[in-house]
A tleap script that builds the chain and sets N, CA, C and O, in Angstrom:
source leaprc.protein.ff14SB
mol = sequence {
  NMET VAL TYR ASP VAL LEU VAL THR GLN ASP
  ALA HIE LYS ARG TYR THR ALA GLY VAL LEU
  SER LEU PRO ASP ILE ILE VAL SER GLY PRO
  ASP GLU MET ASP VAL LEU GLN ARG VAL ARG
  ASP VAL ILE ALA ARG LEU GLN ASN ASN SER
  HIE LEU VAL ARG LEU ASP ILE PRO ALA LEU
  LEU ASP ARG GLU ALA ASP PRO TRP VAL HIE
  ALA ALA GLY MET TRP ALA ASN ASP PRO ASP
  TRP GLU ARG PHE GLN GLN ALA ILE GLU ALA
  TYR ARG ARG THR MET ASP VAL ASP THR GLU
  SER PRO CGLN
}
set mol.1.N position { -7.803 -30.706 4.201 }
set mol.1.CA position { -7.336 -29.404 4.612 }
set mol.1.C position { -8.310 -28.836 5.647 }
set mol.1.O position { -9.512 -29.092 5.578 }
set mol.2.N position { -7.800 -28.083 6.582 }
set mol.2.CA position { -8.626 -27.506 7.637 }
set mol.2.C position { -8.748 -26.009 7.406 }
set mol.2.O position { -7.752 -25.336 7.141 }
set mol.3.N position { -9.957 -25.489 7.504 }
set mol.3.CA position { -10.221 -24.067 7.318 }
set mol.3.C position { -10.863 -23.503 8.576 }
set mol.3.O position { -11.704 -24.159 9.191 }
set mol.4.N position { -10.481 -22.307 8.959 }
set mol.4.CA position { -11.134 -21.608 10.058 }
set mol.4.C position { -12.323 -20.851 9.483 }
set mol.4.O position { -12.190 -20.094 8.521 }
set mol.5.N position { -13.488 -21.068 10.088 }
set mol.5.CA position { -14.725 -20.448 9.614 }
set mol.5.C position { -15.337 -19.657 10.766 }
set mol.5.O position { -15.547 -20.186 11.857 }
set mol.6.N position { -15.615 -18.397 10.507 }
set mol.6.CA position { -16.270 -17.555 11.510 }
set mol.6.C position { -17.772 -17.624 11.275 }
set mol.6.O position { -18.260 -17.250 10.208 }
set mol.7.N position { -18.501 -18.106 12.278 }
set mol.7.CA position { -19.959 -18.233 12.186 }
set mol.7.C position { -20.570 -17.211 13.131 }
set mol.7.O position { -20.236 -17.167 14.315 }
set mol.8.N position { -21.469 -16.389 12.597 }
set mol.8.CA position { -22.153 -15.396 13.435 }
set mol.8.C position { -23.660 -15.537 13.249 }
set mol.8.O position { -24.145 -15.969 12.204 }
set mol.9.N position { -24.365 -15.165 14.279 }
set mol.9.CA position { -25.825 -15.172 14.227 }
set mol.9.C position { -26.297 -13.738 14.406 }
set mol.9.O position { -25.886 -13.055 15.345 }
set mol.10.N position { -27.161 -13.282 13.504 }
set mol.10.CA position { -27.632 -11.898 13.595 }
set mol.10.C position { -28.892 -11.817 14.454 }
set mol.10.O position { -29.348 -12.824 14.995 }
set mol.11.N position { -29.446 -10.625 14.574 }
set mol.11.CA position { -30.619 -10.388 15.426 }
set mol.11.C position { -31.858 -11.125 14.920 }
set mol.11.O position { -32.797 -11.349 15.684 }
set mol.12.N position { -31.870 -11.501 13.645 }
set mol.12.CA position { -33.023 -12.195 13.057 }
set mol.12.C position { -32.840 -13.710 13.061 }
set mol.12.O position { -33.556 -14.429 12.364 }
set mol.13.N position { -31.879 -14.190 13.848 }
set mol.13.CA position { -31.590 -15.616 14.009 }
set mol.13.C position { -31.084 -16.266 12.721 }
set mol.13.O position { -31.232 -17.475 12.542 }
set mol.14.N position { -30.488 -15.473 11.822 }
set mol.14.CA position { -29.862 -16.010 10.613 }
set mol.14.C position { -28.368 -16.150 10.870 }
set mol.14.O position { -27.784 -15.377 11.630 }
set mol.15.N position { -27.764 -17.129 10.238 }
set mol.15.CA position { -26.342 -17.407 10.410 }
set mol.15.C position { -25.567 -16.979 9.167 }
set mol.15.O position { -26.047 -17.092 8.040 }
set mol.16.N position { -24.374 -16.494 9.403 }
set mol.16.CA position { -23.444 -16.163 8.326 }
set mol.16.C position { -22.124 -16.836 8.655 }
set mol.16.O position { -21.626 -16.753 9.778 }
set mol.17.N position { -21.567 -17.505 7.651 }
set mol.17.CA position { -20.285 -18.181 7.818 }
set mol.17.C position { -19.321 -17.636 6.783 }
set mol.17.O position { -19.642 -17.553 5.598 }
set mol.18.N position { -18.132 -17.262 7.246 }
set mol.18.CA position { -17.096 -16.765 6.355 }
set mol.18.C position { -15.806 -17.526 6.592 }
set mol.18.O position { -15.393 -17.720 7.735 }
set mol.19.N position { -15.170 -17.957 5.512 }
set mol.19.CA position { -13.903 -18.684 5.608 }
set mol.19.C position { -12.795 -17.647 5.739 }
set mol.19.O position { -12.600 -16.827 4.841 }
set mol.20.N position { -12.072 -17.681 6.848 }
set mol.20.CA position { -11.090 -16.639 7.131 }
set mol.20.C position { -9.962 -16.583 6.110 }
set mol.20.O position { -9.510 -15.494 5.757 }
set mol.21.N position { -9.505 -17.716 5.634 }
set mol.21.CA position { -8.404 -17.716 4.667 }
set mol.21.C position { -8.880 -17.554 3.226 }
set mol.21.O position { -8.061 -17.404 2.319 }
set mol.22.N position { -10.179 -17.582 3.007 }
set mol.22.CA position { -10.768 -17.381 1.679 }
set mol.22.C position { -11.879 -16.340 1.809 }
set mol.22.O position { -13.055 -16.702 1.842 }
set mol.23.N position { -11.530 -15.060 1.884 }
set mol.23.CA position { -12.509 -14.029 2.218 }
set mol.23.C position { -13.656 -13.876 1.218 }
set mol.23.O position { -14.654 -13.227 1.533 }
set mol.24.N position { -13.540 -14.454 0.025 }
set mol.24.CA position { -14.643 -14.367 -0.938 }
set mol.24.C position { -15.768 -15.350 -0.624 }
set mol.24.O position { -16.861 -15.231 -1.179 }
set mol.25.N position { -15.520 -16.307 0.247 }
set mol.25.CA position { -16.535 -17.305 0.576 }
set mol.25.C position { -17.288 -16.862 1.824 }
set mol.25.O position { -16.771 -16.909 2.941 }
set mol.26.N position { -18.525 -16.430 1.597 }
set mol.26.CA position { -19.427 -16.022 2.683 }
set mol.26.C position { -20.786 -16.626 2.369 }
set mol.26.O position { -21.327 -16.423 1.282 }
set mol.27.N position { -21.334 -17.366 3.321 }
set mol.27.CA position { -22.609 -18.051 3.122 }
set mol.27.C position { -23.545 -17.661 4.254 }
set mol.27.O position { -23.134 -17.588 5.412 }
set mol.28.N position { -24.811 -17.410 3.916 }
set mol.28.CA position { -25.814 -17.064 4.928 }
set mol.28.C position { -26.994 -18.011 4.818 }
set mol.28.O position { -27.290 -18.542 3.748 }
set mol.29.N position { -27.665 -18.212 5.951 }
set mol.29.CA position { -28.854 -19.059 5.968 }
set mol.29.C position { -29.463 -19.115 7.350 }
set mol.29.O position { -28.910 -18.570 8.305 }
set mol.30.N position { -30.624 -19.787 7.457 }
set mol.30.CA position { -31.350 -19.815 8.730 }
set mol.30.C position { -30.833 -20.851 9.728 }
set mol.30.O position { -31.197 -20.797 10.902 }
set mol.31.N position { -29.989 -21.795 9.286 }
set mol.31.CA position { -29.551 -22.885 10.145 }
set mol.31.C position { -28.027 -22.997 10.114 }
set mol.31.O position { -27.433 -22.998 9.036 }
set mol.32.N position { -27.386 -23.092 11.287 }
set mol.32.CA position { -25.929 -23.138 11.351 }
set mol.32.C position { -25.353 -24.354 10.631 }
set mol.32.O position { -24.383 -24.226 9.883 }
set mol.33.N position { -25.937 -25.530 10.847 }
set mol.33.CA position { -25.410 -26.736 10.202 }
set mol.33.C position { -25.546 -26.657 8.684 }
set mol.33.O position { -24.659 -27.098 7.954 }
set mol.34.N position { -26.649 -26.099 8.217 }
set mol.34.CA position { -26.846 -25.937 6.771 }
set mol.34.C position { -25.819 -24.969 6.191 }
set mol.34.O position { -25.277 -25.207 5.111 }
set mol.35.N position { -25.553 -23.887 6.901 }
set mol.35.CA position { -24.577 -22.894 6.442 }
set mol.35.C position { -23.189 -23.534 6.369 }
set mol.35.O position { -22.462 -23.314 5.400 }
set mol.36.N position { -22.816 -24.313 7.371 }
set mol.36.CA position { -21.510 -24.960 7.365 }
set mol.36.C position { -21.400 -25.988 6.235 }
set mol.36.O position { -20.344 -26.115 5.615 }
set mol.37.N position { -22.484 -26.720 5.965 }
set mol.37.CA position { -22.452 -27.678 4.859 }
set mol.37.C position { -22.301 -26.942 3.519 }
set mol.37.O position { -21.586 -27.404 2.630 }
set mol.38.N position { -22.965 -25.820 3.386 }
set mol.38.CA position { -22.843 -25.038 2.151 }
set mol.38.C position { -21.425 -24.493 1.988 }
set mol.38.O position { -20.914 -24.417 0.871 }
set mol.39.N position { -20.785 -24.113 3.102 }
set mol.39.CA position { -19.386 -23.674 3.041 }
set mol.39.C position { -18.515 -24.828 2.551 }
set mol.39.O position { -17.656 -24.632 1.691 }
set mol.40.N position { -18.730 -26.031 3.091 }
set mol.40.CA position { -17.970 -27.202 2.644 }
set mol.40.C position { -18.140 -27.419 1.135 }
set mol.40.O position { -17.174 -27.695 0.424 }
set mol.41.N position { -19.384 -27.290 0.661 }
set mol.41.CA position { -19.666 -27.496 -0.765 }
set mol.41.C position { -18.950 -26.468 -1.627 }
set mol.41.O position { -18.396 -26.809 -2.672 }
set mol.42.N position { -18.960 -25.204 -1.191 }
set mol.42.CA position { -18.295 -24.140 -1.957 }
set mol.42.C position { -16.790 -24.387 -2.008 }
set mol.42.O position { -16.169 -24.234 -3.060 }
set mol.43.N position { -16.206 -24.767 -0.876 }
set mol.43.CA position { -14.763 -25.041 -0.844 }
set mol.43.C position { -14.434 -26.239 -1.729 }
set mol.43.O position { -13.437 -26.216 -2.451 }
set mol.44.N position { -15.249 -27.274 -1.685 }
set mol.44.CA position { -15.008 -28.463 -2.515 }
set mol.44.C position { -15.055 -28.101 -3.995 }
set mol.44.O position { -14.208 -28.552 -4.766 }
set mol.45.N position { -16.044 -27.286 -4.406 }
set mol.45.CA position { -16.121 -26.848 -5.815 }
set mol.45.C position { -14.898 -26.029 -6.187 }
set mol.45.O position { -14.341 -26.183 -7.275 }
set mol.46.N position { -14.484 -25.158 -5.277 }
set mol.46.CA position { -13.308 -24.334 -5.532 }
set mol.46.C position { -12.070 -25.212 -5.715 }
set mol.46.O position { -11.278 -24.983 -6.629 }
set mol.47.N position { -11.902 -26.203 -4.860 }
set mol.47.CA position { -10.740 -27.087 -4.958 }
set mol.47.C position { -10.780 -27.930 -6.234 }
set mol.47.O position { -9.740 -28.185 -6.841 }
set mol.48.N position { -11.965 -28.361 -6.638 }
set mol.48.CA position { -12.082 -29.170 -7.852 }
set mol.48.C position { -11.783 -28.386 -9.121 }
set mol.48.O position { -11.347 -28.957 -10.120 }
set mol.49.N position { -12.016 -27.086 -9.084 }
set mol.49.CA position { -11.851 -26.257 -10.281 }
set mol.49.C position { -10.611 -25.382 -10.240 }
set mol.49.O position { -10.469 -24.476 -11.061 }
set mol.50.N position { -9.718 -25.634 -9.303 }
set mol.50.CA position { -8.567 -24.754 -9.123 }
set mol.50.C position { -7.286 -25.554 -8.941 }
set mol.50.O position { -7.311 -26.744 -8.629 }
set mol.51.N position { -6.176 -24.874 -9.141 }
set mol.51.CA position { -4.876 -25.440 -8.803 }
set mol.51.C position { -3.944 -24.302 -8.407 }
set mol.51.O position { -4.141 -23.155 -8.809 }
set mol.52.N position { -2.938 -24.628 -7.622 }
set mol.52.CA position { -1.995 -23.630 -7.148 }
set mol.52.C position { -0.837 -23.490 -8.124 }
set mol.52.O position { -0.352 -24.474 -8.682 }
set mol.53.N position { -0.410 -22.266 -8.314 }
set mol.53.CA position { 0.750 -21.964 -9.141 }
set mol.53.C position { 1.617 -21.012 -8.345 }
set mol.53.O position { 1.117 -20.025 -7.805 }
set mol.54.N position { 2.894 -21.287 -8.264 }
set mol.54.CA position { 3.825 -20.401 -7.567 }
set mol.54.C position { 4.541 -19.565 -8.613 }
set mol.54.O position { 5.166 -20.103 -9.527 }
set mol.55.N position { 4.449 -18.245 -8.475 }
set mol.55.CA position { 5.079 -17.319 -9.404 }
set mol.55.C position { 6.218 -16.587 -8.721 }
set mol.55.O position { 6.102 -16.186 -7.563 }
set mol.56.N position { 7.306 -16.415 -9.430 }
set mol.56.CA position { 8.420 -15.616 -8.945 }
set mol.56.C position { 8.337 -14.273 -9.650 }
set mol.56.O position { 8.628 -14.171 -10.842 }
set mol.57.N position { 7.943 -13.251 -8.919 }
set mol.57.CA position { 7.761 -11.923 -9.482 }
set mol.57.C position { 8.967 -11.072 -9.104 }
set mol.57.O position { 9.262 -10.928 -7.917 }
set mol.58.N position { 9.677 -10.501 -10.087 }
set mol.58.CA position { 10.828 -9.657 -9.748 }
set mol.58.C position { 10.376 -8.375 -9.048 }
set mol.58.O position { 9.225 -7.957 -9.174 }
set mol.59.N position { 11.278 -7.776 -8.328 }
set mol.59.CA position { 10.978 -6.529 -7.627 }
set mol.59.C position { 10.513 -5.481 -8.632 }
set mol.59.O position { 10.939 -5.480 -9.787 }
set mol.60.N position { 9.643 -4.599 -8.184 }
set mol.60.CA position { 9.106 -3.573 -9.073 }
set mol.60.C position { 10.183 -2.602 -9.533 }
set mol.60.O position { 10.124 -2.089 -10.650 }
set mol.61.N position { 11.151 -2.353 -8.689 }
set mol.61.CA position { 12.194 -1.392 -9.019 }
set mol.61.C position { 13.445 -2.133 -9.456 }
set mol.61.O position { 14.020 -2.901 -8.685 }
set mol.62.N position { 13.862 -1.906 -10.676 }
set mol.62.CA position { 15.098 -2.504 -11.172 }
set mol.62.C position { 16.255 -1.715 -10.587 }
set mol.62.O position { 16.421 -0.533 -10.887 }
set mol.63.N position { 17.057 -2.368 -9.750 }
set mol.63.CA position { 18.142 -1.668 -9.059 }
set mol.63.C position { 19.111 -1.016 -10.030 }
set mol.63.O position { 19.624 0.066 -9.746 }
set mol.64.N position { 19.371 -1.636 -11.153 }
set mol.64.CA position { 20.317 -1.062 -12.112 }
set mol.64.C position { 19.758 0.199 -12.769 }
set mol.64.O position { 20.517 1.075 -13.184 }
set mol.65.N position { 18.437 0.290 -12.862 }
set mol.65.CA position { 17.826 1.464 -13.482 }
set mol.65.C position { 17.670 2.618 -12.483 }
set mol.65.O position { 17.400 3.750 -12.886 }
set mol.66.N position { 17.836 2.344 -11.206 }
set mol.66.CA position { 17.685 3.366 -10.174 }
set mol.66.C position { 18.845 4.358 -10.279 }
set mol.66.O position { 20.002 3.947 -10.185 }
set mol.67.N position { 18.570 5.645 -10.469 }
set mol.67.CA position { 19.645 6.618 -10.652 }
set mol.67.C position { 20.510 6.833 -9.409 }
set mol.67.O position { 21.599 7.398 -9.515 }
set mol.68.N position { 20.054 6.400 -8.245 }
set mol.68.CA position { 20.822 6.597 -7.017 }
set mol.68.C position { 21.747 5.423 -6.702 }
set mol.68.O position { 22.636 5.558 -5.861 }
set mol.69.N position { 21.561 4.282 -7.350 }
set mol.69.CA position { 22.348 3.097 -7.025 }
set mol.69.C position { 23.836 3.336 -7.239 }
set mol.69.O position { 24.653 2.870 -6.445 }
set mol.70.N position { 24.199 4.044 -8.285 }
set mol.70.CA position { 25.627 4.249 -8.566 }
set mol.70.C position { 26.324 5.039 -7.454 }
set mol.70.O position { 27.541 4.941 -7.291 }
set mol.71.N position { 25.550 5.827 -6.686 }
set mol.71.CA position { 26.143 6.642 -5.632 }
set mol.71.C position { 26.217 5.911 -4.282 }
set mol.71.O position { 26.885 6.378 -3.360 }
set mol.72.N position { 25.538 4.778 -4.170 }
set mol.72.CA position { 25.508 4.056 -2.898 }
set mol.72.C position { 26.913 3.612 -2.500 }
set mol.72.O position { 27.599 2.931 -3.263 }
set mol.73.N position { 27.329 4.001 -1.311 }
set mol.73.CA position { 28.611 3.593 -0.777 }
set mol.73.C position { 29.815 4.309 -1.347 }
set mol.73.O position { 30.951 3.904 -1.102 }
set mol.74.N position { 29.581 5.376 -2.110 }
set mol.74.CA position { 30.711 6.030 -2.771 }
set mol.74.C position { 31.679 6.702 -1.794 }
set mol.74.O position { 32.825 6.966 -2.157 }
set mol.75.N position { 31.241 6.985 -0.554 }
set mol.75.CA position { 32.118 7.619 0.435 }
set mol.75.C position { 32.615 6.618 1.470 }
set mol.75.O position { 33.210 7.018 2.470 }
set mol.76.N position { 32.388 5.347 1.256 }
set mol.76.CA position { 32.710 4.322 2.266 }
set mol.76.C position { 34.177 4.338 2.682 }
set mol.76.O position { 34.464 4.130 3.861 }
set mol.77.N position { 35.103 4.570 1.785 }
set mol.77.CA position { 36.531 4.517 2.112 }
set mol.77.C position { 37.205 5.884 2.012 }
set mol.77.O position { 38.427 5.964 1.881 }
set mol.78.N position { 36.428 6.941 2.072 }
set mol.78.CA position { 36.986 8.289 1.951 }
set mol.78.C position { 37.656 8.677 3.270 }
set mol.78.O position { 36.990 8.690 4.305 }
set mol.79.N position { 38.955 8.993 3.260 }
set mol.79.CA position { 39.655 9.327 4.510 }
set mol.79.C position { 39.205 10.671 5.097 }
set mol.79.O position { 39.438 10.931 6.278 }
set mol.80.N position { 38.566 11.526 4.291 }
set mol.80.CA position { 38.131 12.838 4.771 }
set mol.80.C position { 36.670 12.854 5.230 }
set mol.80.O position { 36.145 13.906 5.592 }
set mol.81.N position { 36.020 11.697 5.215 }
set mol.81.CA position { 34.587 11.654 5.524 }
set mol.81.C position { 34.286 12.192 6.921 }
set mol.81.O position { 33.341 12.963 7.087 }
set mol.82.N position { 35.059 11.808 7.914 }
set mol.82.CA position { 34.803 12.249 9.283 }
set mol.82.C position { 34.970 13.759 9.406 }
set mol.82.O position { 34.158 14.414 10.059 }
set mol.83.N position { 36.003 14.324 8.793 }
set mol.83.CA position { 36.198 15.787 8.815 }
set mol.83.C position { 35.038 16.491 8.115 }
set mol.83.O position { 34.583 17.544 8.563 }
set mol.84.N position { 34.568 15.915 7.029 }
set mol.84.CA position { 33.427 16.474 6.312 }
set mol.84.C position { 32.191 16.508 7.211 }
set mol.84.O position { 31.488 17.517 7.260 }
set mol.85.N position { 31.924 15.405 7.926 }
set mol.85.CA position { 30.782 15.344 8.844 }
set mol.85.C position { 30.917 16.372 9.964 }
set mol.85.O position { 29.930 16.994 10.355 }
set mol.86.N position { 32.129 16.555 10.481 }
set mol.86.CA position { 32.361 17.548 11.533 }
set mol.86.C position { 32.129 18.953 11.004 }
set mol.86.O position { 31.585 19.796 11.718 }
set mol.87.N position { 32.529 19.223 9.773 }
set mol.87.CA position { 32.313 20.542 9.178 }
set mol.87.C position { 30.822 20.821 9.003 }
set mol.87.O position { 30.368 21.944 9.224 }
set mol.88.N position { 30.076 19.820 8.614 }
set mol.88.CA position { 28.621 19.983 8.479 }
set mol.88.C position { 28.006 20.293 9.839 }
set mol.88.O position { 27.177 21.196 9.954 }
set mol.89.N position { 28.403 19.559 10.859 }
set mol.89.CA position { 27.874 19.789 12.206 }
set mol.89.C position { 28.211 21.198 12.694 }
set mol.89.O position { 27.360 21.866 13.282 }
set mol.90.N position { 29.435 21.654 12.459 }
set mol.90.CA position { 29.828 23.012 12.862 }
set mol.90.C position { 28.993 24.048 12.122 }
set mol.90.O position { 28.560 25.033 12.720 }
set mol.91.N position { 28.767 23.843 10.856 }
set mol.91.CA position { 27.954 24.767 10.062 }
set mol.91.C position { 26.523 24.814 10.594 }
set mol.91.O position { 25.935 25.890 10.703 }
set mol.92.N position { 25.965 23.655 10.922 }
set mol.92.CA position { 24.595 23.608 11.458 }
set mol.92.C position { 24.507 24.353 12.788 }
set mol.92.O position { 23.538 25.070 13.038 }
set mol.93.N position { 25.522 24.184 13.642 }
set mol.93.CA position { 25.516 24.913 14.922 }
set mol.93.C position { 25.547 26.421 14.666 }
set mol.93.O position { 24.842 27.180 15.331 }
set mol.94.N position { 26.365 26.853 13.702 }
set mol.94.CA position { 26.440 28.275 13.355 }
set mol.94.C position { 25.083 28.772 12.859 }
set mol.94.O position { 24.625 29.846 13.250 }
set mol.95.N position { 24.453 27.989 12.006 }
set mol.95.CA position { 23.141 28.383 11.474 }
set mol.95.C position { 22.096 28.440 12.571 }
set mol.95.O position { 21.243 29.327 12.570 }
set mol.96.N position { 22.154 27.487 13.523 }
set mol.96.CA position { 21.199 27.499 14.637 }
set mol.96.C position { 21.367 28.761 15.468 }
set mol.96.O position { 20.373 29.371 15.860 }
set mol.97.N position { 22.593 29.164 15.742 }
set mol.97.CA position { 22.847 30.395 16.509 }
set mol.97.C position { 22.330 31.585 15.746 }
set mol.97.O position { 21.693 32.455 16.340 }
set mol.98.N position { 22.583 31.665 14.427 }
set mol.98.CA position { 22.124 32.793 13.622 }
set mol.98.C position { 20.614 32.897 13.597 }
set mol.98.O position { 20.082 34.007 13.622 }
set mol.99.N position { 19.909 31.787 13.551 }
set mol.99.CA position { 18.439 31.835 13.485 }
set mol.99.C position { 17.824 32.110 14.849 }
set mol.99.O position { 16.672 32.536 14.929 }
set mol.100.N position { 18.581 31.871 15.939 }
set mol.100.CA position { 18.055 32.126 17.281 }
set mol.100.C position { 18.264 33.572 17.712 }
set mol.100.O position { 17.554 34.050 18.596 }
set mol.101.N position { 19.227 34.290 17.109 }
set mol.101.CA position { 19.485 35.662 17.546 }
set mol.101.C position { 18.406 36.614 16.998 }
set mol.101.O position { 17.958 36.485 15.859 }
set mol.102.N position { 18.007 37.575 17.853 }
set mol.102.CA position { 16.983 38.547 17.407 }
set mol.102.C position { 17.515 39.431 16.290 }
set mol.102.O position { 18.696 39.775 16.250 }
set mol.103.N position { 16.623 39.784 15.395 }
set mol.103.CA position { 17.041 40.590 14.254 }
set mol.103.C position { 16.480 41.979 14.334 }
set mol.103.O position { 16.732 42.799 13.451 }
savepdb mol mol.pdb
quit
């Protein structure tokens, strides 16, 4: 397996190596090659003591328990929906005029 490792050198000429895909692995030392070898050793130990498991986690929100789900799409086939929307728009225009006039 190939890992991307970010190696930096600080002002005191010490090296730090961090494995980008494994953010818990950070190694520091005075020599770049030594730091990289230590990273290899840590990854090898991790691989020897670990295995991958794929979990299927259900969504946090149970759609059936959601109180709004029963209302979803309830106006989809309502023949008066467009007239209702027009009435709301007319009411909003009336309210906008009322709030703009000086009192």
